[in-house]
Structure formats: C-alpha cells, structure tokens
N, CA, C and O of each residue as an XYZ file, in Angstrom:
308
protein
N     118.261    161.737    162.018
C     118.060    160.938    160.834
C     117.380    161.797    159.775
O     116.558    162.659    160.085
N     117.737    161.547    158.529
C     117.207    162.335    157.422
C     115.851    161.776    157.028
O     115.677    160.562    156.919
N     114.888    162.671    156.815
C     113.551    162.231    156.446
C     113.452    161.817    154.987
O     114.385    162.010    154.207
N     112.321    161.252    154.636
C     112.109    160.752    153.275
C     112.109    161.909    152.285
O     112.633    161.769    151.180
N     111.536    163.041    152.655
C     111.448    164.164    151.723
C     112.824    164.725    151.382
O     113.092    165.034    150.221
N     113.685    164.858    152.362
C     115.016    165.396    152.064
C     115.841    164.399    151.257
O     116.630    164.804    150.402
N     115.672    163.100    151.515
C     116.369    162.089    150.725
C     115.893    162.140    149.286
O     116.704    162.063    148.363
N     114.596    162.268    149.082
C     114.042    162.356    147.742
C     114.547    163.606    147.031
O     114.849    163.564    145.838
N     114.638    164.712    147.753
C     115.131    165.946    147.144
C     116.574    165.788    146.693
O     116.941    166.272    145.622
N     117.389    165.125    147.483
C     118.782    164.899    147.098
C     118.864    164.022    145.857
O     119.685    164.281    144.977
N     118.044    163.007    145.772
C     118.079    162.111    144.611
C     117.553    162.797    143.362
O     118.030    162.515    142.263
N     116.592    163.681    143.504
C     116.058    164.377    142.343
C     117.073    165.367    141.769
O     117.047    165.647    140.571
N     117.950    165.889    142.592
C     118.954    166.836    142.105
C     120.157    166.132    141.508
O     121.066    166.806    141.024
N     120.205    164.813    141.520
C     121.306    164.083    140.906
C     122.376    163.661    141.891
O     123.374    163.060    141.495
N     122.192    163.956    143.145
C     123.164    163.565    144.157
C     122.783    162.202    144.694
O     121.672    162.038    145.198
N     123.651    161.233    144.606
C     123.341    159.869    145.039
C     124.027    159.584    146.364
O     125.110    158.998    146.393
N     123.434    159.975    147.405
C     123.965    159.754    148.738
C     123.524    160.860    149.657
O     123.073    161.909    149.197
N     123.644    160.652    150.905
C     123.226    161.651    151.874
C     124.383    162.612    152.128
O     125.539    162.190    152.107
N     124.107    163.883    152.365
C     125.195    164.852    152.534
C     126.069    164.532    153.743
O     127.269    164.807    153.715
N     125.510    163.970    154.784
C     126.301    163.670    155.966
C     127.280    162.521    155.709
O     128.356    162.458    156.304
N     126.885    161.620    154.814
C     127.707    160.441    154.577
C     128.788    160.701    153.536
O     129.931    160.294    153.743
N     128.475    161.359    152.435
C     129.399    161.445    151.318
C     130.227    162.725    151.330
O     131.450    162.670    151.205
N     129.578    163.868    151.479
C     130.276    165.138    151.341
C     131.391    165.335    152.343
O     132.474    165.791    151.976
N     131.157    165.009    153.578
C     132.178    165.196    154.606
C     133.361    164.266    154.428
O     134.503    164.668    154.652
N     133.107    163.037    154.033
C     134.196    162.082    153.844
C     135.063    162.481    152.659
O     136.288    162.378    152.725
N     134.445    162.934    151.582
C     135.219    163.328    150.410
C     136.119    164.505    150.751
O     137.281    164.540    150.345
N     135.587    165.469    151.496
C     136.381    166.635    151.860
C     137.537    166.245    152.776
O     138.643    166.764    152.623
N     137.301    165.340    153.725
C     138.366    164.900    154.627
C     139.429    164.134    153.869
O     140.613    164.270    154.177
N     139.043    163.327    152.877
C     140.019    162.590    152.087
C     140.940    163.546    151.350
O     142.150    163.324    151.310
N     140.393    164.603    150.765
C     141.198    165.568    150.037
C     142.145    166.302    150.968
O     143.295    166.547    150.605
N     141.692    166.654    152.149
C     142.562    167.332    153.096
C     143.682    166.419    153.554
O     144.803    166.886    153.754
N     143.422    165.150    153.725
C     144.441    164.215    154.163
C     145.516    164.013    153.121
O     146.696    163.952    153.467
N     145.147    163.907    151.853
C     146.144    163.689    150.815
C     146.988    164.940    150.603
O     148.184    164.823    150.338
N     146.410    166.125    150.711
C     147.210    167.338    150.543
C     148.141    167.534    151.736
O     149.261    168.016    151.570
N     147.696    167.168    152.929
C     148.572    167.256    154.096
C     149.732    166.284    153.964
O     150.851    166.598    154.370
N     149.482    165.109    153.401
C     150.548    164.138    153.204
C     151.568    164.658    152.203
O     152.769    164.477    152.402
N     151.122    165.290    151.147
C     152.044    165.850    150.154
C     152.890    166.961    150.755
O     154.082    167.066    150.469
N     152.277    167.782    151.580
C     153.025    168.870    152.228
C     154.066    168.284    153.174
O     155.202    168.757    153.213
N     153.695    167.267    153.933
C     154.655    166.646    154.845
C     155.802    166.006    154.086
O     156.954    166.112    154.506
N     155.508    165.346    152.978
C     156.545    164.733    152.154
C     157.489    165.789    151.599
O     158.704    165.592    151.595
N     156.950    166.894    151.136
C     157.781    167.977    150.610
C     158.674    168.558    151.704
O     159.845    168.847    151.457
N     158.138    168.732    152.900
C     158.948    169.254    154.005
C     160.066    168.290    154.384
O     161.173    168.729    154.695
N     159.803    167.000    154.364
C     160.838    166.012    154.677
C     161.933    166.050    153.627
O     163.114    165.990    153.967
N     161.561    166.150    152.348
C     162.558    166.213    151.275
C     163.412    167.469    151.405
O     164.629    167.408    151.230
N     162.797    168.596    151.707
C     163.542    169.843    151.891
C     164.491    169.724    153.082
O     165.635    170.173    153.007
N     164.032    169.129    154.166
C     164.883    168.959    155.345
C     166.077    168.066    155.030
O     167.196    168.367    155.447
N     165.859    166.981    154.307
C     166.961    166.093    153.931
C     167.955    166.822    153.042
O     169.164    166.657    153.204
N     167.466    167.626    152.106
C     168.350    168.388    151.222
C     169.193    169.385    152.011
O     170.381    169.545    151.730
N     168.600    170.054    152.988
C     169.345    171.020    153.805
C     170.419    170.310    154.611
O     171.545    170.799    154.701
N     170.094    169.170    155.198
C     171.068    168.413    155.992
C     172.208    167.930    155.108
O     173.371    168.006    155.507
N     171.894    167.432    153.911
C     172.943    166.955    153.002
C     173.855    168.097    152.567
O     175.070    167.913    152.491
N     173.303    169.260    152.284
C     174.139    170.398    151.902
C     175.019    170.841    153.058
O     176.175    171.209    152.848
N     174.492    170.811    154.270
C     175.304    171.181    155.429
C     176.460    170.195    155.616
O     177.584    170.603    155.911
N     176.186    168.908    155.446
C     177.241    167.897    155.576
C     178.306    168.110    154.506
O     179.499    168.026    154.796
N     177.890    168.383    153.277
C     178.858    168.609    152.209
C     179.669    169.886    152.435
O     180.856    169.922    152.113
N     179.055    170.917    152.973
C     179.800    172.144    153.260
C     180.829    171.927    154.372
O     181.934    172.465    154.313
N     180.465    171.144    155.375
C     181.369    170.922    156.509
C     182.476    169.937    156.141
O     183.644    170.173    156.452
N     182.121    168.844    155.486
C     183.083    167.780    155.232
C     183.460    167.655    153.756
O     183.993    166.623    153.350
N     183.201    168.664    152.959
C     183.396    168.582    151.516
C     184.799    168.189    151.099
O     184.963    167.250    150.320
N     185.826    168.887    151.600
C     187.209    168.612    151.197
C     187.672    167.249    151.698
O     188.319    166.508    150.958
N     187.351    166.913    152.933
C     187.742    165.607    153.466
C     187.066    164.477    152.697
O     187.686    163.450    152.422
N     185.805    164.667    152.353
C     185.075    163.654    151.605
C     185.653    163.489    150.202
O     185.774    162.370    149.703
N     186.010    164.608    149.568
C     186.613    164.552    148.237
C     187.941    163.814    148.266
O     188.198    162.974    147.404
N     188.792    164.117    149.249
C     190.084    163.440    149.372
C     189.905    161.950    149.661
O     190.642    161.129    149.116
N     188.954    161.592    150.495
C     188.715    160.178    150.793
C     188.292    159.417    149.539
O     188.748    158.298    149.304
N     187.413    160.028    148.729
C     186.961    159.379    147.488
C     188.121    159.231    146.514
O     188.283    158.180    145.894
N     188.941    160.293    146.374
C     190.089    160.217    145.470
C     191.080    159.150    145.913
O     191.571    158.384    145.083
N     191.378    159.088    147.192
C     192.313    158.075    147.702
C     191.762    156.661    147.505
O     192.507    155.745    147.157
N     190.481    156.489    147.724
C     189.860    155.187    147.525
C     189.921    154.764    146.065
O     190.244    153.616    145.760
N     189.612    155.685    145.167
C     189.658    155.368    143.737
C     191.080    155.089    143.265
O     191.302    154.193    142.450
N     192.043    155.855    143.774
C     193.440    155.603    143.404
C     193.923    154.265    143.926
O     194.731    153.608    143.270
N     193.452    153.846    145.085
C     193.804    152.546    145.610
C     193.180    151.403    144.802
O     193.811    150.365    144.601
N     191.960    151.595    144.346
C     191.283    150.572    143.552
C     191.777    150.530    142.104
O     191.894    149.457    141.513
N     192.067    151.711    141.536
C     192.493    151.834    140.147
C     193.843    152.556    140.071
O     193.882    153.747    139.763
N     194.941    151.858    140.346
C     196.248    152.538    140.347
C     196.635    153.014    138.945
O     196.247    152.416    137.941
N     197.407    154.103    138.901
C     197.866    154.637    137.623
C     198.936    153.725    137.051
O     199.679    153.103    137.811
N     199.035    153.628    135.729
C     200.024    152.740    135.083
C     201.332    153.412    134.915
O     202.272    152.813    134.393
C-alpha cells in the first residue's frame, strides 16, 4: 500500500492518481488498441490476397459467367 507521503508527492506534482492504478492501465489500453489495429490490417491484407488468387484462378470463367448473365437479362435488340 502506498503511504501518505508518496500520495502527497504525487498530488503535488500534478498527477491525480496513484501510479499503480492509472499508469499501468493507460499503457495496457494503448497496447490493446494498437494490437487490434494490426490484427485488422492483417485480416484485410489476407482477404485481399485470397480475392486476388481467386480472380487469377477463375478470372476468365467468372468474366464469361457475368457476360452470359447480363446478356440473358438484357438481350440485344
């Protein structure tokens, strides 16, 4: 437990809270949000790689399927 003198010293320096309570939590919060952003970026990159691989493998077949579908829906006059 923190003594009265150390608590008073913290308050005199302008810090409103005990170092064990505030400083560690703030640092952990920042690390958690940056880790979440990194994970989100990695997921987006992985999805982009998978989509490009699918388009490279099935590109021509997919293009023909879309063209045939559009021609069936919108016949030429």
